[in-house]
C-alpha positions in Angstrom: 51.6 122.6 58.9 52.6 121.2 62.2 50.8 118.0 63.3 50.7 117.1 67.0 49.9 113.7 68.4 47.6 113.6 71.3 47.4 110.8 73.8 44.2 110.3 75.8 45.0 108.2 78.9 42.1 106.8 80.8 42.1 105.1 84.2 39.6 102.3 84.3 38.2 101.6 87.8 35.9 104.3 89.2 36.7 106.4 86.2 35.6 104.8 82.9 33.7 102.3 85.0 31.2 103.2 87.7 32.9 100.7 90.0 36.0 98.6 90.3 36.5 95.8 87.8 38.9 93.7 90.0 36.6 93.8 93.0 33.6 92.9 90.8 35.6 90.0 89.4 36.2 88.7 92.9 32.5 88.9 93.7 31.7 87.2 90.4 34.1 84.3 91.3 32.4 83.9 94.6 29.0 83.8 92.9 30.3 81.1 90.5 31.5 79.0 93.4 35.0 79.2 92.0 36.5 80.2 95.3 35.7 79.7 99.0 33.0 82.4 99.5 33.8 83.5 103.0 37.5 83.7 102.9 37.7 85.1 99.4 35.1 87.8 100.0 36.8 88.8 103.2 40.2 89.1 101.5 38.6 90.8 98.5 37.1 93.5 100.8 40.3 93.8 102.8 42.5 94.3 99.8 40.1 96.7 98.3 40.1 98.8 101.5 43.9 98.8 101.5 43.8 99.9 97.9 41.5 102.8 98.7 43.7 103.8 101.7 46.8 103.7 99.6 48.4 100.9 101.7 48.0 97.9 99.3 51.0 95.6 98.9 50.6 95.0 95.2 52.6 91.8 95.0 50.9 90.2 98.0 47.5 91.2 96.6 48.3 89.9 93.1 50.0 86.6 94.0 48.0 85.7 97.1 44.6 86.8 95.8 43.9 88.3 92.4 45.9 86.0 90.2 45.6 82.8 92.2 42.2 81.8 90.8 43.5 82.2 87.2 46.0 79.4 87.9 43.4 77.1 89.3 41.2 76.8 86.3 41.7 75.9 82.6 41.6 78.6 80.0 38.2 77.6 78.5 36.5 77.8 81.9 38.1 81.2 82.6 37.2 82.6 79.2 33.6 81.4 79.6 33.4 83.1 83.0 35.0 86.2 81.6 32.2 86.5 78.9 29.6 86.1 81.6 31.4 88.6 83.8 31.4 91.2 81.0 27.7 90.8 80.4 26.5 90.6 84.0 29.0 92.9 85.9 30.9 95.2 83.6 28.4 96.4 81.0 26.1 97.8 83.7 29.1 99.8 85.0 29.7 101.6 81.7 27.8 104.9 81.6 26.8 106.7 78.5 29.0 109.6 79.7 32.0 107.4 79.7 31.3 106.1 76.2 30.8 109.7 75.0 34.1 110.9 76.6 36.0 108.1 74.8 34.2 108.8 71.5 35.0 112.6 71.9 38.7 111.7 72.0 38.4 109.2 69.2 36.8 111.8 66.9 39.6 114.2 67.7 42.0 111.6 66.5 43.7 111.1 69.8 45.5 107.9 70.5 43.5 106.1 73.2 45.0 104.2 76.1 43.7 102.6 79.3 46.2 102.2 82.2 45.1 100.1 85.1 46.5 98.1 88.0 43.9 95.4 87.3 45.2 92.4 85.3 44.9 92.2 81.5 42.8 89.0 81.6 40.0 91.0 83.2 40.6 94.4 81.5 41.4 93.5 77.8 37.7 92.8 76.9 36.7 96.0 78.8 39.2 98.0 76.6 37.8 96.3 73.6 34.2 97.2 74.6 35.2 100.8 74.6 37.1 100.4 71.3 40.4 101.4 73.0 43.2 99.7 71.2 46.0 100.3 73.8 46.0 98.8 77.3 48.6 98.9 80.0 47.5 96.5 82.7 49.2 94.2 85.2 50.2 91.1 83.2 49.6 87.6 84.6 52.4 85.2 84.0 51.7 82.4 81.6 53.5 79.2 80.9 52.3 77.0 77.9 49.1 79.0 77.8 48.2 78.5 81.4 48.3 81.2 84.1 50.8 80.5 86.9 49.3 82.8 89.5 52.4 85.1 89.4 53.0 88.5 87.9 54.9 89.0 84.7 57.0 92.1 84.8 56.1 95.3 86.7 52.5 95.7 87.9 51.0 98.9 86.6 50.2 100.2 90.0 51.2 103.5 91.4 54.8 104.2 90.3 54.6 101.1 88.1 52.1 102.9 85.9 54.6 105.6 85.2 57.4 103.1 84.6 55.2 101.1 82.2 54.0 104.2 80.4 57.6 105.5 79.8 
């Protein structure tokens, strides 16, 4: 009897989530007073618009915006904020339909994978919430347990998703 392996690949933002986790993280950081509200919100909205238009420079976005706050704060503070972020921002974006779809694939015995351009610090607990064991996300560089604000390796954005999946 032939056994085939099936891989169920899920995008995260505006697919499994009813919104964008990275944009929501930026809004959350503004609400926490962790970043300058006016400039960060303006940049957050500008980068998100570029993402939607397909014109986003991923390295500029990551190193000048998304990953920069990770380098400014200690790990305990970041992890505390991430727990709050999951409760306040992410759980409300998870629909019963998304949970049911993942469960349908789990029951079939499919290997479950999320692939997303958003960084793994933000997305790892989201994958865990869905019970999805495999995650390909943009990896923030770390040195001695601290984020540097730089990217480690290839961002999983556009062609980078294909490269990382291969």
